[in-house]
C-alpha positions in Angstrom: -141.8 111.1 160.5 -143.8 114.2 159.3 -144.6 114.5 155.7 -142.1 117.3 155.0 -139.4 115.3 156.6 -140.0 112.5 154.1 -138.9 114.8 151.3 -135.5 115.2 153.0 -132.5 113.6 151.2 -130.1 114.2 154.2 -127.3 111.7 154.2 -128.2 110.4 150.8 -125.7 110.0 147.9 -126.8 110.4 144.3 -125.3 110.0 140.9 -127.0 112.1 138.2 -125.9 111.6 134.6 -125.8 114.5 132.1 -126.0 117.0 135.0 -123.6 119.7 134.1 -126.5 121.8 132.8 -130.2 121.6 131.8 -132.6 119.4 133.5 -129.9 117.3 135.1 -128.4 120.3 136.8 -131.8 121.4 138.1 -132.3 118.0 139.6 -128.9 118.1 141.2 -129.6 121.5 142.6 -132.9 120.3 144.2 -131.2 117.2 145.6 -128.4 119.3 147.2 -130.9 121.7 148.7 -132.7 118.7 150.2 -129.4 117.5 151.8 -128.0 115.0 149.3 -124.4 114.7 148.2 -124.6 114.6 144.5 -122.1 113.4 141.8 -122.5 115.3 138.5 -121.4 113.5 135.3 -120.9 114.6 131.8 -118.3 114.8 129.1 -117.1 118.4 129.7 -115.0 118.7 132.8 -115.0 122.5 132.8 -118.8 122.7 132.7 -119.0 120.1 135.5 -116.5 121.9 137.7 -118.4 125.2 137.3 -121.7 123.5 138.1 -120.3 121.6 141.1 -118.7 124.8 142.4 -122.0 126.7 142.1 -123.8 124.0 144.2 -121.0 124.1 146.8 -121.2 127.9 147.0 -124.9 127.6 147.7 -124.1 125.3 150.6 -124.5 122.0 148.9 -122.3 118.9 148.7 -121.2 118.1 145.2 -118.5 116.3 143.2 -118.2 115.4 139.6 -116.8 112.8 137.2 -116.1 113.6 133.6 -116.6 110.7 131.1 -118.5 109.7 128.0 -121.7 107.9 129.1 -121.0 105.2 126.5 -117.9 104.3 128.4 -119.6 101.7 130.7 -116.3 100.9 132.5 -116.0 104.5 133.6 -119.6 104.5 134.9 -118.9 101.3 136.8 -115.8 102.8 138.2 -117.8 105.8 139.5 -120.2 103.5 141.3 -117.3 101.7 142.9 -115.7 105.0 143.9 -118.9 106.3 145.5 -119.4 103.1 147.4 -115.7 103.2 148.6 -115.9 106.9 149.7 -119.4 107.1 151.0 -120.3 103.5 151.8 -123.6 103.8 150.1 -125.2 104.8 146.8 -128.8 105.8 147.4 -130.0 107.4 144.2 -129.3 107.1 140.5 -130.8 109.5 137.9 -130.4 108.3 134.3 -130.7 111.7 132.7 -128.2 111.8 129.8 -129.5 111.5 126.3 -128.7 112.5 122.7 -131.1 113.5 120.0 -130.9 112.8 116.3 -134.0 113.9 114.5 -134.2 112.0 111.2 -136.6 109.7 109.3 -135.8 106.0 109.6 -134.6 105.7 106.0 -131.9 108.3 106.7 -130.3 106.2 109.5 -127.3 104.0 108.7 -126.6 101.0 110.9 -123.8 102.8 112.8 -126.1 105.8 113.4 -128.7 103.6 115.0 -126.2 101.8 117.2 -124.6 105.0 118.3 -127.9 106.6 119.4 -129.1 103.4 121.1 -125.7 103.0 122.9 -125.9 106.6 124.2 -129.6 106.8 125.1 -130.4 103.2 126.2 -127.5 100.8 126.6 -125.5 103.2 128.8 -128.5 103.5 131.2 -128.9 99.7 131.3 -125.3 99.1 132.3 -125.2 101.9 134.8 -128.5 100.9 136.4 -127.3 97.3 136.7 -124.1 98.5 138.5 -126.0 100.9 140.7 -128.8 98.4 141.6 -126.2 95.9 142.8 -124.5 98.6 144.9 -127.8 99.7 146.4 -128.7 96.0 147.1 -125.8 95.9 149.5 -127.6 98.3 151.8 -131.2 97.3 150.9 -132.2 100.7 149.8 -132.3 102.7 146.5 -134.1 105.0 144.2 -133.5 104.7 140.4 -135.1 107.5 138.3 -134.9 107.3 134.6 -135.6 110.4 132.5 -137.5 109.3 129.4 -139.7 111.6 127.3 -143.3 112.0 126.2 -141.9 110.5 123.1 -141.6 107.3 125.1 -145.3 106.8 124.4 -146.2 109.1 121.5 -144.2 109.5 118.2 -144.1 112.1 115.4 -142.8 111.7 111.9 -139.1 112.4 111.1 -137.9 111.3 114.5 -137.5 107.6 114.2 -134.9 106.2 116.6 -135.1 108.5 119.6 -138.6 107.2 120.6 -137.3 103.6 120.3 -134.6 104.4 122.9 -137.0 106.2 125.2 -139.5 103.4 125.0 -136.7 101.0 125.8 -135.9 103.1 128.9 -139.5 102.7 130.1 -139.0 98.9 129.7 -135.8 99.1 131.7 -137.5 101.1 134.4 -140.2 98.5 134.7 -137.8 95.6 134.7 -135.8 97.1 137.6 -139.0 97.9 139.5 -140.1 94.2 139.3 -136.7 92.6 139.9 -135.4 94.9 142.7 -138.6 96.1 144.4 -138.5 93.5 147.1 -134.9 94.5 147.9 -135.9 98.0 148.9 -135.0 99.6 145.6 -137.7 101.5 143.6 -137.5 102.3 140.0 -139.6 105.1 138.3 -139.4 107.4 135.3 -140.1 111.0 134.5 -141.3 111.8 131.0 -140.6 115.5 130.3 -142.4 117.5 127.6 -141.2 120.7 126.0 -138.6 122.3 128.3 -136.7 125.5 127.5 -133.2 124.2 128.4 -130.0 125.5 127.0 -130.2 122.9 124.3 -133.7 124.0 123.3 -133.1 127.7 123.8 -133.3 128.6 120.1 -136.4 126.5 119.6 -138.1 127.9 122.6 -137.5 131.5 121.3 -138.7 130.6 117.7 -142.1 132.3 117.1 -143.4 129.3 115.3 -142.5 127.0 118.2 -143.9 129.5 120.7 -147.1 129.4 118.8 -147.0 125.6 118.7 -146.6 125.4 122.4 -149.5 127.8 123.0 -151.7 125.6 120.7 -150.5 122.2 121.9 -149.7 122.6 125.6 -152.7 123.3 127.8 -150.6 125.6 130.0 -149.7 127.4 126.7 -146.0 127.6 127.3 -142.7 125.8 127.4 -141.6 124.3 130.8 -138.9 126.1 132.8 -136.0 123.8 133.6 -136.5 124.0 137.4 -140.0 122.7 137.0 -138.6 119.2 136.7 -137.1 119.4 140.1 -140.1 118.7 142.2 -141.0 115.5 140.4 -137.5 114.2 140.7 -137.2 115.1 144.4 -140.5 113.3 145.1 -139.4 110.1 143.4 -136.0 110.2 145.1 -137.5 110.7 148.6 -139.2 108.6 151.2 -142.4 110.3 150.3 -142.5 108.0 147.2 -141.7 104.9 149.1 -144.7 103.0 147.6 -144.3 104.4 144.1 -142.6 101.8 141.9 -142.7 101.1 138.1 -144.4 104.5 137.4 -143.9 107.0 134.6 -144.6 110.5 135.9 -145.3 112.8 133.0 -144.3 116.4 133.3 -145.4 118.1 130.1 -148.0 120.7 131.1 -150.7 118.4 129.8 -149.4 118.1 126.3 -149.7 114.4 125.9 -153.4 114.3 127.0 -154.6 117.0 124.6 -156.3 116.1 121.4 
């Protein structure tokens, strides 16, 4: 097999959480262009339908399932549905995540639990179900979207890094436990990306100045710049990459 053929996802089936828009959608777009059948997930059925239709109109294979990621039974049901309809689940991308920027002392117990449930527990449960499904065919790729805040932290943002560092631990646990079964587990740690959610921040003059000062490439990342990293980790080109965090931040995390 030639090197370019190894990047093909032809006949692969993927579930991508939080993929109606933003980084998740860009990953879905790249996967469909590489030949995969993707399942988009999120809470807003209308957004998911529009996104799935846009992928189909471009010649891709896409379906969607609308549910709250904290509904672990719904996530498990989707895995079973994919296995029943396709006979195999090859790729899971844990992309969904919520942000709550507050100092630790401002979090009540329920606030902590809600964020951890959304950003960490949901991915643990879905990864468990996906890994067992993948185990039936002896092949799988689990990709977890963490953050550069999975290894660096700033004041006033207490719980989000806890969840992201937990996701790194989850990724490594899966890599060790399932690697011998043909299932690899890796993570992508994005930096500052100008997604729809961050659009106002990305256009703020102070934040633009911050990016120019702090990021060696002197700009925010464009959403589609996450796609290549995800495609690599999902493909056979990354067959010996396991337990790795691929940082995609324009060099931000290595600059003093």
